[in-house]
C-alpha positions in Angstrom: 146.4 57.6 53.7 145.9 57.4 57.5 143.6 54.8 58.7 141.0 56.0 61.1 139.9 54.0 64.2 136.2 52.8 64.6 134.4 54.3 67.6 134.0 50.8 68.8 137.6 49.7 68.8 138.5 50.9 72.3 135.6 48.8 73.8 137.7 45.6 73.5 140.1 46.3 76.2 137.4 46.2 79.0 135.1 43.7 77.2 135.6 41.0 80.0 134.1 43.4 82.6 131.3 44.7 80.5 128.1 44.6 82.6 125.3 42.9 80.8 121.7 42.1 81.8 121.4 39.3 84.4 120.7 35.7 83.2 118.1 34.4 85.7 117.8 30.8 86.7 115.1 28.6 88.3 115.5 25.5 90.7 116.0 22.3 88.8 113.9 19.5 90.5 115.9 16.8 88.6 119.4 17.8 89.8 120.2 14.1 90.4 119.7 13.3 86.7 122.2 14.0 83.8 120.4 15.5 80.9 121.1 17.9 78.1 119.3 21.1 77.3 119.9 22.5 73.7 119.0 26.2 73.0 119.1 27.8 69.5 119.1 31.6 69.2 118.9 32.4 65.5 118.9 36.1 65.9 121.8 37.6 67.8 123.3 40.8 66.5 126.3 42.9 67.6 128.6 45.5 66.0 131.9 44.8 64.4 134.4 46.9 66.4 136.5 47.5 63.3 133.9 48.6 60.8 130.8 49.6 62.9 128.7 47.4 60.8 126.2 44.9 62.3 127.2 41.1 62.6 124.5 38.5 62.6 125.1 35.4 64.7 123.3 32.1 65.2 124.0 31.2 68.9 123.8 27.4 70.0 123.9 26.6 73.7 124.1 23.0 74.9 124.3 22.5 78.6 123.9 19.8 81.4 122.2 21.5 84.3 122.7 20.7 88.0 120.8 22.9 90.6 119.5 25.5 88.2 118.3 25.9 84.7 118.4 29.1 82.7 115.2 31.2 82.6 114.7 31.8 78.8 113.2 35.3 78.8 116.3 36.7 80.7 118.5 34.8 78.3 116.7 36.6 75.4 117.1 40.0 77.0 120.7 39.1 77.8 121.5 38.3 74.1 119.4 41.2 72.7 121.6 43.7 74.8 124.5 42.9 72.5 122.8 44.7 69.7 124.8 47.9 70.4 127.8 46.4 71.6 131.1 46.5 69.6 132.6 43.1 70.1 134.8 40.5 68.2 133.1 37.2 67.4 135.5 35.4 69.7 135.0 37.6 72.5 131.3 37.6 72.2 131.2 33.7 72.5 133.6 33.7 75.5 131.8 36.5 77.3 128.5 34.6 76.9 130.2 31.4 78.2 131.5 33.3 81.3 128.2 34.9 82.0 126.3 31.7 81.5 128.5 29.7 83.8 128.2 32.5 86.5 124.5 32.3 86.3 123.7 28.6 86.4 127.0 26.7 87.2 126.2 23.8 84.9 127.9 20.3 84.8 128.9 21.2 81.2 128.2 23.8 78.6 129.2 24.4 74.9 128.4 27.6 73.2 128.8 28.1 69.5 128.3 31.2 67.3 127.9 30.9 63.6 128.5 34.3 62.1 126.9 35.1 58.8 129.5 35.6 56.1 130.8 39.0 55.3 133.5 39.7 52.8 133.6 36.0 51.8 134.4 34.6 55.2 132.1 32.7 57.5 133.3 32.4 61.1 132.2 29.8 63.7 133.4 30.2 67.3 132.9 27.5 70.0 133.7 27.7 73.7 133.2 24.9 76.3 133.3 24.6 80.1 133.1 21.4 82.1 132.6 21.5 85.8 135.8 20.5 87.7 137.9 22.2 85.0 139.3 25.7 85.4 136.4 28.0 85.7 136.3 30.8 83.1 137.9 33.8 84.6 137.2 37.5 84.1 140.9 38.3 84.8 142.9 39.8 81.9 
């Protein structure tokens, strides 16, 4: 029996260059202070590139801003845009990390995705960036 390829499968080769809505920022008036911002996004969805079925993910973002902070409505619109995107969990979290760092250039950020179990497996993916370390790159 020949296995058929999902219509989402080919999207993975260009996932790092996928254009998503802009994450907007605002000026941090306390850039001289080191403080932590925690964001919980309990309702992120995307599409499994293998099955075409929806995945449900809780996203947790912790970051230390410098000059700018993330504007929350734009972040929500950014996350909602993944609803129709076929993307592996690991790619999703790393793509969000790259776009987040590009938007606000934080001192430090950790992004975790807790994927609802399907088929008896629960996945958690964490990606982190610290200023001064190698910046996440869009190159393949």
